[in-house]
C-alpha positions in Angstrom: 1.0 36.8 -15.2 -1.8 39.3 -15.8 -1.8 38.6 -19.6 -2.4 34.9 -19.0 -4.6 35.1 -15.8 -8.0 35.1 -17.5 -6.9 32.5 -20.0 -5.9 30.1 -17.2 -9.2 30.9 -15.5 -10.9 30.0 -18.8 -9.2 26.7 -18.9 -10.0 26.0 -15.3 -13.7 26.8 -15.9 -13.8 24.3 -18.8 -12.2 21.6 -16.6 -14.7 22.3 -13.8 -17.6 21.9 -16.2 -16.2 18.7 -17.5 -15.7 17.3 -14.0 -19.2 18.2 -13.0 -20.7 16.7 -16.1 -18.8 13.4 -15.7 -18.8 13.1 -11.9 -22.3 14.5 -11.0 -24.7 15.1 -13.9 -23.7 12.2 -16.1 -21.7 9.4 -14.5 -21.6 7.3 -17.7 -21.5 3.5 -17.5 -20.2 2.7 -21.0 -20.4 -0.7 -22.6 -17.6 -0.7 -25.3 -17.0 -2.0 -28.0 -20.6 -0.9 -28.7 -21.1 2.9 -28.3 -23.9 2.4 -25.8 -24.3 2.8 -22.0 -26.3 4.0 -19.0 -26.4 7.3 -17.4 -26.2 7.0 -13.6 -26.0 10.8 -12.7 -28.6 13.1 -11.1 -30.0 14.1 -14.6 -31.6 11.3 -16.6 -31.1 12.9 -20.0 -28.3 10.9 -21.8 -28.6 12.8 -25.1 -28.0 16.1 -23.5 -25.3 14.8 -21.2 -23.4 13.1 -24.1 -23.4 16.4 -26.0 -22.3 18.5 -23.0 -19.5 16.0 -22.1 -17.9 15.9 -25.6 -18.4 19.7 -26.0 -16.6 20.4 -22.7 -13.8 18.1 -23.7 -13.3 20.0 -26.9 -13.5 23.3 -25.0 -10.7 22.2 -22.7 -8.3 21.4 -25.6 -9.3 24.7 -27.4 -8.6 26.8 -24.3 -5.1 25.2 -24.0 -4.5 26.2 -27.7 -5.6 29.8 -26.8 -3.1 30.0 -24.0 -0.1 28.9 -26.2 -1.3 31.3 -28.9 -1.4 34.2 -26.4 2.2 33.5 -25.4 3.4 33.4 -29.0 1.5 36.6 -30.0 2.6 38.7 -27.1 6.2 37.7 -27.3 7.0 37.1 -31.0 3.9 37.6 -33.2 2.9 41.3 -32.8 4.8 42.4 -35.9 4.0 39.4 -38.0 1.2 38.6 -40.4 -0.3 36.4 -37.7 -1.8 39.5 -36.0 -4.2 40.0 -38.9 -5.8 36.6 -38.8 -5.4 35.5 -35.1 -8.8 36.9 -34.0 -10.6 35.1 -36.8 -8.8 31.9 -36.0 -9.6 32.2 -32.3 -13.2 33.0 -32.8 -13.5 30.2 -35.4 -12.0 27.7 -33.0 -14.4 28.6 -30.2 -17.3 28.6 -32.6 -16.4 25.0 -33.7 -16.5 23.8 -30.1 -20.3 23.5 -29.8 -20.6 22.4 -33.5 -18.2 19.5 -33.7 -20.7 17.0 -32.3 -23.9 18.3 -33.9 -23.8 15.7 -36.7 -23.7 12.7 -34.3 -26.3 14.4 -32.2 -28.6 14.6 -35.2 -28.0 11.1 -36.2 -28.7 9.4 -32.9 -30.8 6.4 -33.7 -34.2 5.5 -32.4 -33.9 4.1 -28.9 -36.6 1.4 -29.3 -35.3 -2.2 -29.3 -31.9 -1.0 -28.4 -31.4 -3.6 -25.6 -32.0 -6.5 -28.0 -29.5 -5.1 -30.5 -26.9 -4.5 -27.9 -27.2 -7.8 -26.1 -26.7 -9.6 -29.4 -23.5 -7.5 -30.2 -21.9 -8.1 -26.8 -20.1 -11.4 -26.0 -21.1 -11.3 -22.3 -23.9 -9.7 -20.3 -22.6 -6.7 -18.2 -24.1 -5.7 -14.9 -27.3 -3.7 -15.3 -28.1 -0.7 -13.1 -30.8 -1.4 -10.5 -32.6 2.0 -10.8 -34.3 1.2 -14.1 -32.3 3.6 -16.3 -32.8 3.3 -20.0 -30.0 2.0 -22.2 -28.8 4.8 -24.6 -27.2 4.1 -28.0 -25.0 7.0 -29.2 -24.7 5.9 -32.8 -25.3 3.0 -35.1 -23.0 4.4 -37.7 -19.5 4.0 -36.2 -17.8 5.7 -39.1 -19.5 9.0 -38.6 -18.8 9.0 -34.9 -15.2 8.1 -35.4 -14.6 10.8 -38.0 -16.1 13.5 -35.8 -14.0 12.3 -32.8 -10.9 12.4 -35.0 -11.6 15.9 -36.1 -12.7 17.2 -32.7 -9.6 15.9 -31.0 -7.2 16.4 -33.9 -7.8 20.0 -34.7 -7.2 21.4 -31.2 -4.2 19.0 -30.7 -2.6 20.2 -33.9 -3.2 23.9 -32.9 -1.7 23.2 -29.4 1.4 21.4 -30.7 2.0 24.0 -33.4 2.0 27.0 -31.1 3.9 25.1 -28.3 6.8 24.4 -30.7 6.6 28.0 -32.1 7.1 29.3 -28.5 9.8 26.8 -27.7 11.7 27.5 -31.0 11.7 31.3 -30.5 12.6 31.0 -26.8 15.4 28.5 -27.2 16.8 28.4 -30.7 15.8 31.6 -32.6 17.2 35.0 -32.1 15.4 36.9 -29.4 13.8 40.3 -30.1 15.7 43.2 -28.6 12.8 44.1 -26.3 13.2 40.8 -24.4 15.8 40.8 -21.7 17.5 37.7 -20.5 15.5 37.8 -17.3 12.2 38.0 -19.3 13.3 35.1 -21.5 14.0 33.0 -18.5 10.7 33.9 -16.9 8.8 33.1 -20.1 10.6 29.9 -20.5 9.6 28.8 -17.0 6.0 29.8 -17.7 6.0 27.9 -21.0 7.4 24.9 -19.2 4.7 25.1 -16.5 2.0 25.4 -19.1 3.4 22.4 -20.9 3.3 20.3 -17.7 -0.2 21.4 -17.0 -1.3 20.7 -20.6 0.3 17.3 -20.5 -2.2 16.2 -18.0 -5.0 17.0 -20.4 -3.4 15.0 -23.2 -2.6 12.1 -20.8 -6.2 11.9 -19.4 -7.8 12.8 -22.7 -5.9 11.3 -25.6 -5.1 7.9 -24.0 -8.7 7.2 -23.1 -9.9 8.3 -26.5 -7.3 6.1 -28.3 -8.1 3.2 -26.0 -11.8 3.5 -26.8 -11.1 3.6 -30.5 -9.0 0.4 -30.2 -11.7 -1.3 -28.2 -14.4 -0.4 -30.8 -12.2 -1.4 -33.8 -11.1 -4.7 -32.3 -14.5 -5.6 -30.8 -12.8 -6.4 -27.5 -15.2 -6.3 -24.5 -13.7 -5.7 -21.0 -15.8 -3.7 -18.6 -12.9 -3.0 -16.3 -11.1 -1.2 -19.2 -14.3 0.7 -19.9 -14.7 1.9 -16.4 -11.0 3.0 -16.2 -11.4 5.0 -19.4 -14.4 6.9 -17.9 -12.6 7.4 -14.6 -9.5 8.8 -16.4 -11.6 11.4 -18.2 -13.6 12.2 -15.0 -10.5 13.0 -12.9 -8.9 15.1 -15.6 -10.3 18.3 -14.1 -9.0 17.8 -10.6 -5.7 16.5 -11.9 -5.3 19.6 -14.1 -6.2 21.9 -11.2 -3.6 20.3 -8.9 -0.9 20.5 -11.5 -1.8 24.1 -12.2 -1.4 24.9 -8.4 1.9 23.0 -8.2 3.4 24.0 -11.6 3.0 27.7 -11.4 5.2 29.4 -8.8 2.8 32.1 -7.6 0.0 29.6 -6.9 2.4 27.1 -5.4 3.9 29.7 -3.1 0.4 30.9 -2.0 -0.8 27.3 -1.2 2.4 26.2 0.6 3.6 29.5 2.1 3.5 28.2 5.7 6.0 25.5 4.7 8.4 27.9 3.1 11.6 28.1 5.2 13.0 31.0 3.2 10.5 33.5 4.5 11.3 37.2 4.6 12.1 39.0 7.8 9.2 40.2 9.9 7.2 43.4 9.3 9.0 45.8 11.5 11.8 48.3 11.3 14.5 47.2 13.8 17.7 49.0 14.7 19.6 46.6 17.0 23.0 47.0 18.7 23.1 43.6 20.4 23.4 40.1 19.0 20.0 39.1 17.6 18.5 35.7 16.8 17.8 35.1 13.1 14.2 34.4 12.1 15.3 33.3 8.6 15.3 29.5 8.0 12.4 28.8 10.3 8.9 27.9 9.2 5.6 29.4 10.2 4.7 25.9 11.3 7.0 26.3 14.3 5.3 29.3 15.8 2.6 29.4 18.4 0.6 31.6 16.1 0.2 28.7 13.7 -1.0 26.5 16.5 -3.4 29.1 17.7 -4.9 29.9 14.3 -5.3 26.3 13.2 -6.8 25.2 16.6 -9.3 28.0 16.6 -10.3 27.3 12.9 -10.8 23.7 13.9 -13.1 24.8 16.7 -15.4 26.6 14.2 -15.6 23.3 12.2 -15.9 20.9 15.2 -18.7 22.5 17.2 -21.5 22.3 14.6 -20.3 18.9 13.4 -20.2 17.5 16.9 -23.6 19.0 17.8 -25.2 17.6 14.6 -23.7 14.1 15.2 -25.1 14.2 18.8 -28.5 15.0 17.4 -28.3 12.2 14.9 -27.3 9.7 17.5 -30.1 10.7 19.9 -32.9 11.1 17.4 -32.0 9.0 14.4 -30.9 5.8 16.1 -33.3 3.0 15.2 -34.9 0.7 17.7 -32.6 -2.2 16.7 -29.7 -0.1 18.1 -31.3 0.9 21.3 -29.1 -1.4 23.4 -26.0 0.5 22.1 -27.4 4.0 21.6 -26.2 5.5 24.8 -22.8 3.8 24.6 -22.4 5.3 21.1 -23.4 8.7 22.5 -20.9 8.2 25.4 -18.1 7.7 22.9 -19.1 10.7 20.9 -19.5 12.9 24.0 -16.0 12.2 25.3 -14.4 12.5 21.8 -16.1 15.8 21.1 -15.3 17.1 24.6 -11.6 16.2 24.1 -11.6 17.9 20.7 -13.0 21.1 22.0 -10.7 21.0 25.1 -7.6 20.7 22.9 -8.6 23.1 20.1 -10.4 25.8 22.2 -9.7 25.5 25.9 -6.0 24.7 26.0 -4.5 24.9 22.4 -1.2 23.3 23.6 2.2 24.3 22.3 4.4 21.4 23.4 8.2 21.1 23.3 8.8 17.4 22.8 11.0 15.5 23.7 10.7 17.5 26.9 7.5 17.6 28.9 7.2 21.3 28.7 5.3 23.9 26.7 2.6 26.5 27.0 -1.0 27.0 26.0 -2.8 29.5 23.7 -6.3 28.5 24.7 -9.2 30.0 26.6 -8.2 28.5 29.9 -4.8 30.2 29.7 -6.7 33.5 29.1 -8.6 32.8 32.3 -5.4 32.2 34.2 -5.8 28.5 34.9 -2.6 26.8 36.0 -0.9 24.9 33.1 -0.6 21.7 35.1 -4.3 21.8 35.8 -4.9 22.1 32.1 -2.6 19.2 31.3 -4.3 17.0 33.9 -7.7 18.0 32.5 -6.7 16.9 29.0 -5.1 13.7 30.2 -8.3 12.8 32.1 -10.4 13.4 28.9 -8.0 11.2 26.9 -8.5 8.4 29.5 -12.3 8.8 29.6 -12.4 8.7 25.8 -10.4 5.4 25.7 -12.6 4.0 28.5 -15.8 4.9 26.6 -14.5 2.9 23.6 -13.8 0.0 26.0 -17.3 0.2 27.5 -18.8 0.1 24.0 -16.9 -3.1 23.2 -17.8 -4.5 26.6 -21.5 -3.9 25.9 -21.3 -5.9 22.7 -19.4 -8.7 24.5 -21.9 -8.8 27.3 -24.9 -9.0 25.0 -23.5 -11.2 22.3 -20.8 -13.4 23.9 -20.8 -13.6 27.7 -22.9 -16.3 29.3 -20.9 -16.6 32.6 -22.2 -15.3 35.9 -18.7 -14.4 36.9 -18.4 -11.7 34.2 -21.8 -10.2 35.1 -20.5 -9.9 38.7 -17.1 -8.3 38.0 -17.8 -6.3 34.8 -18.9 -3.1 36.6 -16.0 -3.3 39.1 -13.4 -3.6 36.3 -14.9 -0.7 34.4 -15.0 1.3 37.6 -11.4 0.6 38.3 -10.5 1.8 34.8 -12.4 5.0 35.3 -10.8 5.6 38.7 -7.3 5.1 37.2 -8.1 7.5 34.3 -9.2 10.2 36.7 -6.4 9.9 39.3 -3.3 8.5 37.7 -1.8 11.8 36.6 -2.5 13.7 39.8 0.7 12.4 41.7 2.9 13.7 39.0 2.4 17.2 40.3 5.1 16.3 42.9 7.5 16.1 39.9 7.0 19.7 38.9 10.4 21.4 39.3 11.2 25.0 40.3 10.4 26.9 37.1 13.2 29.5 37.7 15.7 26.6 37.5 13.9 24.4 35.0 13.0 26.9 32.2 16.7 28.0 31.5 17.6 24.3 31.3 15.0 23.7 28.6 16.1 26.8 26.7 19.7 25.6 26.9 18.7 22.2 25.6 16.7 23.8 22.8 18.9 26.7 21.6 16.8 27.2 18.4 13.6 27.8 20.3 14.3 31.6 20.8 14.4 32.0 17.0 10.6 31.6 16.7 9.1 31.7 20.2 9.8 34.2 23.0 6.8 33.5 25.2 6.7 31.8 28.6 7.3 28.1 29.1 6.0 25.8 31.8 8.0 22.6 32.6 6.0 19.7 34.1 9.0 17.4 34.7 12.7 17.4 33.8 12.9 13.6 33.9 10.2 12.1 31.7 10.9 8.4 32.5 8.2 7.9 35.2 5.5 9.8 33.3 6.1 8.0 30.0 6.3 4.5 31.5 3.2 5.1 33.6 1.2 6.4 30.7 2.4 3.6 28.4 1.5 0.9 30.9 -1.9 2.4 31.4 -2.7 2.7 27.7 -1.3 -0.8 27.1 -3.7 -2.5 29.5 -6.7 -0.4 28.3 -6.1 -1.3 24.6 -5.3 -4.9 25.6 -8.7 -5.0 27.3 -10.4 -3.6 24.2 -8.6 -6.1 21.9 -9.6 -9.0 24.2 -13.2 -8.0 24.1 -13.2 -7.6 20.4 -11.6 -11.0 19.8 -13.9 -12.8 22.2 -17.0 -11.2 20.8 -16.0 -12.1 17.2 -15.3 -15.7 18.2 -18.7 -15.9 20.0 -20.5 -14.6 16.9 -18.7 -17.1 14.7 -19.6 -20.0 17.0 -23.2 -19.0 17.3 -23.3 -18.9 13.5 -22.2 -22.5 13.4 -24.5 -23.7 16.2 -27.5 -21.7 14.8 -28.5 -20.6 18.2 -29.8 -17.3 16.7 -31.5 -16.7 13.4 -29.3 -16.1 10.4 -30.7 -12.6 9.9 -30.1 -11.6 13.5 -26.5 -13.0 13.4 -25.8 -11.2 10.1 -27.0 -7.9 11.5 -25.1 -8.3 14.8 -21.9 -9.2 12.9 -22.3 -6.3 10.5 -22.8 -3.9 13.4 -19.9 -5.3 15.3 -17.6 -4.9 12.3 -18.9 -1.3 11.9 -17.8 -0.5 15.5 -14.4 -2.0 14.9 -14.0 0.1 11.7 -15.3 3.2 13.6 -12.6 2.7 16.2 -9.8 1.6 13.8 -10.0 4.6 11.4 -9.2 7.4 13.9 -6.7 5.1 15.6 -4.9 4.5 12.3 -4.8 8.2 11.5 -3.2 9.1 14.8 -0.8 6.1 14.8 1.9 7.9 12.7 1.9 11.1 14.8 2.1 9.0 18.0 5.0 7.1 16.5 6.8 10.3 15.7 6.3 11.5 19.2 7.6 8.2 20.6 10.7 8.4 18.4 11.2 12.0 19.5 11.2 10.9 23.1 13.4 7.9 22.7 16.1 9.6 20.5 15.8 13.1 22.1 15.1 14.6 18.6 13.5 18.1 18.6 11.5 19.5 15.8 8.8 22.1 16.7 7.2 21.9 13.3 6.8 18.1 13.7 5.5 18.6 17.2 2.8 21.1 16.1 1.7 19.1 13.1 1.6 15.8 15.1 -0.5 17.3 17.9 -2.8 19.0 15.4 -3.4 15.6 13.7 -3.9 13.9 17.1 -6.3 16.6 18.2 -8.5 15.7 15.2 -9.2 12.2 16.7 -12.7 13.3 17.8 -13.6 14.9 14.5 -12.4 11.8 12.6 -14.4 9.5 15.0 -17.5 11.7 14.4 -17.2 11.4 10.6 -16.6 7.6 11.0 -19.8 7.3 13.1 -21.8 9.3 10.6 -20.6 7.5 7.5 -20.1 3.9 8.7 -23.5 3.2 10.4 -26.3 3.0 7.9 -29.1 4.8 9.9 -26.9 7.8 10.4 -25.6 7.8 6.9 -29.2 7.7 5.6 -30.1 10.6 7.8 -27.3 12.7 6.2 -27.6 11.5 2.6 -31.3 10.6 2.2 -30.8 10.7 -1.6 -28.8 7.5 -1.2 -31.8 5.6 0.1 -33.5 3.1 -2.2 -36.9 4.5 -1.4 -37.0 8.0 -2.8 -38.8 10.2 -0.2 -38.9 13.8 0.6 -36.5 14.2 3.5 -37.4 16.0 6.7 -33.8 16.0 8.0 -33.5 19.7 7.4 -31.1 20.3 10.3 -28.3 18.8 8.2 -28.3 21.9 6.0 -29.5 24.4 8.6 -26.8 24.0 11.2 -23.7 24.9 9.1 -25.6 27.5 7.2 -26.8 29.3 10.4 -23.2 29.2 11.8 -21.8 30.9 8.7 -24.6 33.5 8.6 -24.2 34.4 12.3 -20.4 34.7 11.9 -20.6 37.1 8.9 -23.4 39.1 10.6 -21.0 39.5 13.6 -18.2 40.6 11.2 -20.4 43.2 9.5 -21.6 44.7 12.9 -18.4 44.6 14.9 -15.5 44.4 12.4 -16.5 47.0 9.8 -13.9 49.9 9.9 -14.9 53.5 10.2 -14.3 54.0 6.5 -17.3 51.7 5.9 -19.6 53.2 8.5 -21.8 54.8 5.8 -22.6 51.5 4.2 -22.4 49.1 7.2 -26.1 49.1 7.9 -26.9 48.6 4.2 -24.5 45.7 4.1 -26.1 44.1 7.1 -29.5 44.6 5.5 -28.4 42.6 2.5 -26.9 39.9 4.6 -30.0 39.7 6.9 -32.5 39.2 4.1 -30.2 36.8 2.2 -29.7 34.7 5.4 -33.4 34.8 6.2 -34.3 33.6 2.7 -31.8 30.8 3.1 -33.3 29.8 6.4 -36.8 29.9 4.9 -35.8 27.6 2.1 -33.8 25.1 4.0 -35.7 25.0 7.3 -39.1 26.7 7.3 -40.5 25.5 4.0 -38.2 23.0 2.2 -40.2 23.3 -1.0 -40.8 20.4 -3.4 -41.9 22.2 -6.6 -43.5 20.5 -9.7 -42.4 22.8 -12.5 -43.6 23.6 -15.2 -46.8 23.8 -13.0 -47.2 26.1 -10.1 -47.8 23.2 -7.7 -45.9 21.3 -5.1 -45.6 20.7 -1.3 -43.3 21.5 1.6 -41.5 19.4 4.1 -40.3 22.2 6.4 -40.9 23.4 9.9 -43.9 25.5 8.9 -45.6 22.6 7.3 -45.1 20.6 10.6 -46.7 23.5 12.5 -49.7 23.3 10.1 -49.1 26.7 8.3 -51.0 27.0 5.0 -48.9 26.3 1.9 -50.2 29.5 0.4 -48.9 31.5 3.4 -45.5 29.7 3.1 -45.3 30.6 -0.6 -46.2 34.2 0.2 -43.5 34.4 2.9 -40.8 33.1 0.5 -41.8 35.4 -2.4 -41.9 38.4 0.0 -38.4 37.5 1.2 -37.1 37.2 -2.3 -38.5 40.7 -3.0 -37.0 42.1 0.1 -33.6 40.6 -0.7 -33.6 42.2 -4.2 -34.8 45.5 -2.6 -31.9 45.4 0.0 -29.4 45.1 -2.9 -31.2 48.0 -4.7 -31.0 50.2 -1.6 -27.3 49.4 -1.2 -26.5 50.6 -4.7 -28.8 53.6 -4.2 -26.8 54.5 -1.1 -23.6 54.4 -3.1 -25.2 56.5 -5.9 -26.5 59.1 -3.4 -23.2 59.5 -1.6 -20.9 59.3 -4.7 -23.0 60.1 -7.7 -26.1 62.2 -7.0 -26.0 66.0 -6.9 -29.6 66.4 -8.0 -31.9 67.9 -5.4 -34.9 66.3 -7.1 -33.5 62.8 -6.5 -32.6 63.6 -2.9 -36.2 64.7 -2.3 -38.0 61.8 -3.9 -35.5 58.9 -3.3 -37.1 57.8 -0.1 -40.6 57.9 -1.5 -39.5 55.8 -4.5 -37.8 53.2 -2.3 -40.8 53.0 0.0 -43.1 52.4 -3.0 -40.9 49.5 -4.2 -40.8 48.1 -0.7 -44.7 48.2 -0.5 -45.0 46.6 -3.8 -42.6 43.8 -2.8 -44.6 43.2 0.4 -48.1 43.1 -1.2 -47.9 42.3 -4.9 -48.3 38.5 -4.3 -51.5 38.9 -2.2 -54.0 39.3 -5.1 -52.8 36.0 -6.6 -54.4 34.2 -3.7 -57.7 34.7 -5.6 -56.3 32.4 -8.4 -55.9 29.4 -6.1 -58.3 26.7 -7.6 -60.4 24.1 -6.0 -57.9 21.4 -4.9 -60.2 18.5 -5.4 -60.4 19.4 -9.1 -56.9 20.8 -9.7 -54.8 18.1 -8.0 -56.1 15.2 -10.3 -55.5 17.4 -13.3 -51.8 17.9 -12.3 -51.4 14.2 -11.5 -52.9 13.3 -14.9 -50.4 15.7 -16.6 -47.5 14.2 -14.6 -48.1 10.4 -14.8 -44.5 9.6 -13.7 -44.9 11.6 -10.4 -46.5 8.8 -8.4 -43.6 6.5 -9.3 -41.4 8.3 -6.7 -43.7 10.6 -4.7 -47.0 9.6 -3.0 -47.5 12.6 -0.7 -50.0 15.4 -1.0 -49.9 18.1 -3.6 -51.1 21.8 -3.4 -51.9 23.6 -6.7 -51.6 27.4 -6.5 -52.9 28.1 -10.0 -53.7 26.2 -13.2 -52.7 29.1 -15.4 -49.2 30.6 -14.5 -49.3 33.3 -17.2 -50.4 36.2 -15.0 -48.1 35.3 -12.1 -45.2 34.7 -14.5 -45.4 37.9 -16.4 -46.1 40.0 -13.3 -43.1 38.6 -11.5 -40.9 38.9 -14.6 -41.8 42.6 -15.1 -41.3 43.4 -11.4 -37.8 41.8 -11.3 -36.9 43.5 -14.6 -37.7 46.9 -13.3 -35.8 46.3 -10.0 -32.7 44.9 -11.7 -32.9 47.7 -14.4 -32.9 50.2 -11.5 -29.9 48.5 -9.9 -28.0 48.5 -13.3 -28.8 52.2 -13.9 -27.5 53.1 -10.4 -24.3 51.1 -11.0 -23.6 52.8 -14.3 -24.3 56.3 -13.0 -22.2 55.8 -9.9 -19.3 54.5 -12.0 -19.5 57.4 -14.4 -19.6 59.9 -11.6 -16.5 58.3 -9.9 -14.7 58.4 -13.3 -15.7 62.1 -13.8 -14.5 63.0 -10.3 -11.2 61.2 -11.0 -10.7 63.6 -14.0 -11.8 66.7 -12.2 -9.8 65.8 -9.0 -12.7 67.0 -6.7 -11.6 64.3 -4.3 -8.2 63.0 -3.4 -6.7 60.3 -5.4 -6.6 57.9 -2.5 -10.2 58.5 -1.6 -11.4 58.0 -5.1 -9.3 54.8 -5.4 -10.8 53.5 -2.2 -14.3 54.3 -3.3 -13.8 52.7 -6.7 -12.4 49.6 -5.1 -15.3 49.3 -2.7 -17.8 49.9 -5.5 -16.2 47.2 -7.6 -16.3 44.9 -4.5 -20.0 45.5 -4.1 -20.6 44.7 -7.8 -18.6 41.5 -7.5 -20.4 40.6 -4.3 -23.7 40.9 -6.1 -22.6 39.4 -9.4 -21.2 36.1 -8.0 -24.4 34.8 -6.4 -26.5 36.1 -9.3 -24.2 34.2 -11.7 -24.5 31.0 -9.6 -28.4 31.1 -9.9 -28.6 32.1 -13.6 -28.4 28.6 -14.9 -31.0 27.2 -12.6 -33.3 30.1 -13.3 -32.8 29.5 -17.0 -33.6 25.8 -16.6 -36.8 26.7 -14.7 -37.8 29.3 -17.4 -37.1 26.7 -20.1 -39.3 24.2 -18.2 -42.2 26.6 -18.0 -41.9 27.8 -21.6 -41.5 24.4 -23.2 -43.8 22.5 -20.7 -40.9 20.2 -19.9 -41.0 18.2 -16.7 -38.1 16.7 -14.8 -38.3 16.4 -11.1 -34.6 15.8 -10.7 -33.9 19.1 -12.5 -36.5 20.9 -10.4 -34.9 19.7 -7.2 -31.3 20.5 -8.2 -32.3 23.9 -9.5 -34.1 24.9 -6.3 -31.3 23.6 -4.2 -28.9 25.8 -6.0 -31.2 28.8 -5.9 -31.7 28.2 -2.2 -28.0 28.6 -1.6 -28.0 32.2 -3.0 -27.8 33.6 0.6 -24.9 31.3 1.5 -23.0 32.3 -1.7 -23.7 35.9 -0.9 -22.4 35.4 2.6 -19.1 33.9 1.4 -18.8 36.6 -1.2 -19.0 39.3 1.6 -16.6 37.3 3.7 -13.9 36.9 1.0 -14.2 40.0 -1.2 -14.2 42.8 1.5 -10.7 43.1 3.0 -11.7 43.9 6.6 -13.8 40.8 6.9 -11.3 38.7 5.1 -8.4 39.8 7.4 -10.6 39.2 10.5 -11.2 35.6 9.3 -7.7 34.9 8.1 -5.3 37.0 10.1 -2.3 34.9 9.0 -2.8 36.1 5.4 -2.7 39.7 6.5 0.6 39.1 8.2 2.0 37.3 5.2 1.2 40.0 2.7 2.3 42.8 5.1 5.6 41.0 5.5 6.3 41.3 1.8 6.4 45.1 1.7 8.2 46.0 4.9 11.8 46.7 5.5 14.1 45.4 8.2 17.2 47.4 9.1 19.4 45.4 11.4 22.9 46.2 12.8 24.2 43.1 14.4 27.5 43.3 16.3 29.7 40.3 16.3 29.7 38.2 19.4 32.9 37.5 21.4 33.6 33.8 21.9 
């Protein structure tokens, strides 16, 4: 599929851009049958958003045409006249994409008095957005807009249909060229069918909404539900197309679902066997203990920062109105998080239901802890988690419902009894543990297929599960019955208080809302684990054994704490506001910087560990330089997200910070100098990395070897000190701040904090920075070109072995890719900032989004290092290493027949 790879990627990029425009930037609220609406996205520029949306729609359909044309040309059209005109047709089609909707863009009417005109045209008043967005009228001339839509949708559709039928005709009906074998024809037919299925999604989610919109406009029918469904259908086109692409094309489908494939190849070893062997074919990777270990340990990496962050939110972001329940919420979170970490990291159980047997792949097993002790430990944590939920509901009942002295007397005793049972009920079962020498062969005899995918040790807790199952079921039944009774009694009490008006309406409404939030918080994870628990119960009752089902069920059950954590964060408003401050009605600069710092720091530390300890010997000459790039990129990320958190007022060199340094009282000028120096050091670290490659692979000049260190030191000194003279340009703040506020009259509508002005004339700073970056990136580009030319020259002269040159070339390309990906990510925000400065255009939303994207440069660089370089990728995803190695190895097996 190399000939179609980049065309599929091109289609995917158009779909992603369309999704981002509809789902993030634009979010249109259209009021058909009049071509008018509101824009609810992050960018309040409806004219620009409308043009981008329709252009990306046309780009998607044109990219589909290019794929079908590519198939036709490569298979059937290379010797036809089509080869003379195809390039012009393709270039013309892409040139028309941004031009189709230029006439409607130029004929957009004046937006004054639009509301009066629209309200007169609509039969009923729709719901108006509450954030004071302006109504936008696309066109007052429906004919022009309809003609442009017909052309823009008709031309690519005709092209797609034409070339699809040409491919289908030549593959199915016409005589095949001699160069195509029957196998090639079958493969191309399957590929064409997959492309047709993928393209059908575009036509379904594109043509049907367009036709529906035309019908609504022509008939004058107003139905806001239909309008919203039309927008939603177009908005989900990208994700639907992506999913269909993954499922329809065999290579992508096999890669995504390879653990579920039961027809895997034999393992990556050469085996000569003279005894009856167990077959590994027909068994899924899901059944192995390696699958359990890998997934559990990956979950640990996710769970630890999430649980720590949630604990911080509960402790420090709980409002005073929730003080009475704060520690009970923390108690629930603590036991849920402890249970998650115990299952995923400490024990990692590999259970053999319907028998109470199995083994562990966790840290406690590595320490040599007895398996029964591990099992008892996990069972106690499960009991404490359930009791913590019961205590939370009991707290609500005591505060809101209970007025009897009897309950106040016995409540602590009842809760104490529940805790004692949770801690001790499983201990007597140690007397049921059988002799392992006798019990283990019995389990293997009952599970004959187990040896096919697991050959490790097994620990049997009990051969008769009746007593353990009934004791556990009875205990859980009484605990959940207690929780249910408390919930019902509390709800009845709130309802009766609402009727008797013993508390204020507002207080009752808040208490009722919070009580319902607790119920939902408990119900969501319980609902998620209900199906796995039901599967385990059926397995026990019917004696059915499926190791894949066991592993998947226990993985889902082990996520109870993580799901509970997300439920706590998203359901309760104070915690939700702490995570998503942009959703608050009051637009403030957030100080909740830990929400971005914690996961970012975790990723940076992990990749730093990989570079230091997992770099192979073949990368020893570049390891320190790789770590240097990672260090400065990570430090720059940390400075943006935690130390400074800048709030910039482009096109003016002014703003403020809400980071940790501002809290310490550090001067804003010092903060800006720190960030600019770190940007310079990050660029210099990339430059030094490529200079190292050039010196080792490309340079044979003695002059360069002498002066290279001096040249690099000069660039480092310039990066460290070039910003210092600009401190002399800082104006008097009492005079400068009113001038900035006068130039930005809308700023005080959403920001009332302080402002620091660094300079009133940005010309000198802008040109100096631009020249400095140009020289640095020009130097990097020259190093890349000279290194590549030298590798190519050595390949011709064979001064190095083919294998060494191939490795050096691959690594050099990886470095270029690692650098290009984050640079490509920040190009668009940098272009927007440059446009803002040059054209004196102010949009605070655009400033914030641009700087948020730029601040993620280090994180993108970190992920690029992690996924591009093979040693780090294999260290992170060892299962992928095993999978690809299995594809190329051979198994030689001589199996003698068994004698019955």
